[in-house]
N, C-alpha and C positions, 0 to 999 in steps of 0.2 A: 292861320286863323280860318274859321269857317266863313262861308259866304253869308254874313249876317250884318244887319245894320245896328245890332245891339252891341255896344262896347263891352269888352270882356269883364270890366269891373263895374258895370252899370248897377247891379243889384247887390254889390258888396256891402253897402252901408246898411242895408236892411237885414243882414245876417245877424242873428243873435250872438252875443259874445260868449255865452255859456253853453252848456250841453243842450242839444235840441232833443225833440221827441224821438227822432231817428236814432240818436245816440243811445237811447234807453231800450231800443228794440234788441231782442236776443240776436247774437251773431248769425245763427243759422237763418233766421227769418230775414235779417237785414241783407244777407247775401242773396237770398232768393228774390227779394225785392229789387236788388240791383240787376240781377239777371233778367227779370221781367221788364224792367225799365229799358235796359239795353236792347232786348228783343223787340220791344215796341218801337223804339227809335229806328232800328234796322228795317222793320216791317213797313213803317210809314215812309221812311226815306226811299226805299226801293220802289215802292208803289208810286210816289210822287215823281221821282226822277224818271221813271219809265214812262209815265203817262203825259207829263208836261215838259220833260226835258231836264237835263242835269243843271244847265246854267240858269234856267228859269225858276228852279226850285230854291227857296230860301230856307235858312235855318228856322226862321220864325214859323214857317208853314209846317216843317217837320215837327217842331216842338209842340205846336198847337195840336197836330194830329196825334201825337204820342202823349198829350196831356202833361207836358213838362215845360220847364222854362228853357229859353235858348241857352242860358248858362249851363244848365244840366246837360244838354246835348253836347256842348263844348267840353265838358268834363269827361264824357265817354269817348268822344271822337274829336281830336284836335283839328282834323280836316274834313270837309264835307265828303271828299273822295273816300275817306275811310269808312263812312257809313255804307256806301255802295259795295266796297270790297270786303266788308266784315265777314261774309260767308267763307272767304278763303281761310281766315284764321280758324274758324270753327271746324272746317273740314280737315285742315292739316292736323289739328289736335285730335280729332276723332279717328283719323287714320293711324296716328301714332299709338293710340290706345288699342286699336284692333291689331296693330303690328305686334304689340307686346304679348298677345295671346297666340301668335302663330307658332307652329312647331319649329324647332331650331335644327334645320337640316344643313345649314351652311350656305344655302342658296337664298341670300337676302333679297335678291331682286324678285324671286318667286314669292317670298314671304310678303313683300310690299304689294305685289299684284293681288295676292289672296286677301290681304288686309283691305285694300282699296275696294275690291269687289264685295267683300263682306259688308263694308259700310254702305255701298250702293244697294245691296240686297236689304239690309236693315232699314234703310231710308225708304225703299220702295214699299216695304211692308208697313211702315208707320202711317198713322192717320194724318192725312193732309200732305204727306211728302214735302214738307216745308223746305228742306235744303235744296232739292232739285228745282223746285219752283223759284227759289231765290237765286239759284245759280243761273237759271234762264233769264231772270230779270237783270241780273248783274251783267251778263253777256250782251244783252240788248242795249243797255246803257253804254257799255264800253264801245259799242259800234259807232256811237254818235258823239262821244266825248273824248277829246284828246287828253284832257286833264286827268280823267279816270284811267286812261290807258297808260299815261306816264307814271302815275302812282302805282299801277298794277305791277310794273317792273320791280319795284321795291318789295312788293308783297310776295313775289315769286320766291325770294330768298327767305322772307319771314315765315312763309308757309312751311318751309323745310326745317325750321329750327327744331320743332318738337319731333319730327320724323328722324332727323339726324341724331338727336339725343337718344332716341330709342334704338336706332341702328347701332350707335356706339356701344350701348349697353349690351346688345346682343353679340357684337363683334369684339367685346372686351378691349375697347380702345376709346379714343376721345372723339367728340363730334367733328373736330377739325382735321381728323386723320384723313389722308388721301383716299384710302379705300372706302371710307364712309361717304366722302364727297362724290366718288365715282358712282357708287350705287344710287345715291340720292339724285345726282345730276342726270344719270341715265334714265331713271324713272320719271323725273320731271319732264325731260325731253320726249320720252315715250308718250306720256299723257298729252303733252302739247300737240304732238304730231297727230295722234289718233283722234283727239277731239276736234282739232282744226279741220280734219278731213270730213267730218260729219256735222260741221257747225250749222249749216242751213237746216239739215234734217233734225238736229238736236233742238234748235230753237223753235222750229215749227211744230214740234211734237207736244202732246200733253205731258205734264210732269210724270205721269204714270208710264207713258211710252218712252220717255227720255231715259228711264232707268235701264230698259232693255237695250236701247240704242247705245248707251254709254258702255255697258258691259261688253257688248259684242265688239265695239271698236277697240276697247282696251285689250281684250283677249287676242284679237287679230294682230294688234301691234306687238304684243308680248311674244306671241308665237313666231311672228315674222322676224323679230329681232333674233330669236334663238336660231331660226332657220339660216339666216344670212351669216350668223356667227359660226355656223357649223355644229351647233349643239343638237343633241338628240331632242326631238320634241317631247315635252312632258305633258302633252294633252292637247287634243284638237277638238274639244267639245264645248264650244261657246254656249250651247244650250244649257249646260250644267251650271255655269256661273263661275267656276273657279278652275284653274289648271289642275290636272291630276297630279298626285305625288310622283316624284321621280323614282 
């Protein structure tokens, strides 16, 4: 349950038995409205949890800021921690989409690196660089909340689901295949180590600067892994933004 004083069924009696106005909205518009509502909840939740603390922030406050009911917040996010960690889901799905468009050279770790950097580049060029800003907010909240950190351990695997599905398709196998898990696990640890090494710099930067810091750290870790494994370097040009083709 969310941290809320509103019982989960408190407004059930007021719900109409028959079709609502929302039910008569075209499917495409209804889906867009759902995405807008979810985005508003995340935006408000991150801002409040960062400024006043995770424990001090209630679902009622988030709901009021997003102009929805507490029950609506609960439908989108079963736990308050999930609001803070929502950017992880989105980023994993976005990387999986970018991975689908990478050349099929047989080097899936490089493909993942290129996909990741492509997403960072695209985000850096976008108006407002929303994800990088939300990532910074999420990390700041995690620094002060054990509850969010504990939930984040579950999200680490969740983030990999869409990436593993895409890797499996590229490798003509299944997502639970050992080779897929090796690639995904290696990449996850590479990201963790590289970003942990620059955490203070990353969180102290503007979202715009965070894009460059992130890219440089990821490339450094990728090339260092190849070096210690005895592989020929496939590019040492962090200023370019992606490893060169092998």
